[in-house]
N, C-alpha and C positions, 0 to 999 in steps of 0.2 A: 504494500500500500504506500509506503514511504517513497519507494522508487517511482511509482506511478505519479505521485504528487510532484516530485522533483522534476520529472520529465515534462509534465503538464505545465509547470511553472516556467521551465526553460523555454518551451515552445511558445507560450503566451508572451513572454518577454521579447523573444525574437520577432514575433508578429507585430507587437507594439512598436519596437524599434524600427522595423522596416517600413511602417506606415508613416514615419516622419522623414522619409527620403525627400530632399529638397526638390522642388519643381524647377526644371531648367528654365532659363530665361535668356532671351536674345537681347535684352535691354543693353543699350550702348551704341557706339558707332563702330561700324565695320568697314574695312577697305577691301575691295575686290583684289584677289591675288591670282586669278586665273581660273580656267575651267576646261572641261571636256564636253564638246557638243557633237552628238552623233559620232562619237569615237575620235573626233579631231581635237587635239589639244590646242588651247589658246592661252597665251601668257597674258598677264595684266597689261593694260595699255601703257605706252610710253608717251610722256608729254602731258598726260592728264591722269586723274584717278577717279574711280567710281566708289562712292561711299553710300552706305545705308545707315540710317539712324532709326533704331527700334525703341519703342516704349513698350508698355505692357501689352498692347494688342494692335498697334499700328506701326507702320514704317514709312519712311520717305527716302527716296534715292536721289543722289546728287552727282553731277559731273563737276569735278573741280579742276580748273586749269589755272596755273600761276598767272597772277595779274588780272584775273577776271572774277566776277561775282559767281558764286556757286549756282549751278543751273539744276533745278529740280526736273527730273525726267520721268519719275514714277512714284506712286504712292499706293498704299493699300492696307489691308487688314491681315492679321495672321493669328492662328491659334496653334498651340503645341499640345499634342495628344500622344503620350508615350514617346515613340521615336519618330513621330510624324509631324511635320509642319504643314498646315493648310494655309496657303497663301492666296489671297484674293486681291488682285490688282484693281484699284478703283480709279486710278488716274494714270495716263500715259501721255507723254508729250508727243510721241510718235503714234501713228495708227497701229493698233494692237488687236490681235485675234483672241487675247485672253482677258480683256477687261471684263470684270464682274463674273469671271469663271473661276471657281476654286481649283487650285493646282496643288496636288499632294506630293510632298517631298519627304523622303526619309532624311533625317538630319543627325549629324554627329557633332557634339560639342566636346572639345578637348583643349584644356587650358584656354588660349586665346585664339583658337581656330574653330571655324564653323564650316562644315561640308554639307551641302544640299544636293541630294540626288533625286531625280524624278523624270517623268515623261510628260511633256507639255501636251495639251489637247491637239496640237498640230502633229504630234507623233515624234517630235524632236526629243532625244534623250539628252539630259542635262546633268552635269556634275560640276558644281561651282565651289570654289574655295574662297573663304573670306577670313580676314585677320582682324581681331578686335584691336582698335586703337584708343578707345576711351571706354 
């Protein structure tokens, strides 16, 4: 009986401790570090940078070029569920086929790195690398 109680207590404590796992957050500013699009590797652009600013549930994306004012090129909403990021673009400076369409990415957060992998509604396979700068 004592062994049963000890095991029950240990399992209960383990379940309680695991329920306090921190919820991942994308909050902060991220700089584009390159990606793979339909199997073709692309480096981060030279001469300008792409940044995303995430808050609790929204993001804004900017093109930054030295000597010029930051240019907002995209914005949207996102939610994190498990290892999935659901991204819904609500604004695009360019014509876009994904505005107001949820896109599901698997995401990996490791230290100051974010990897987003998914397939766009157009069929394009995407793997993007972002580095946290703030």
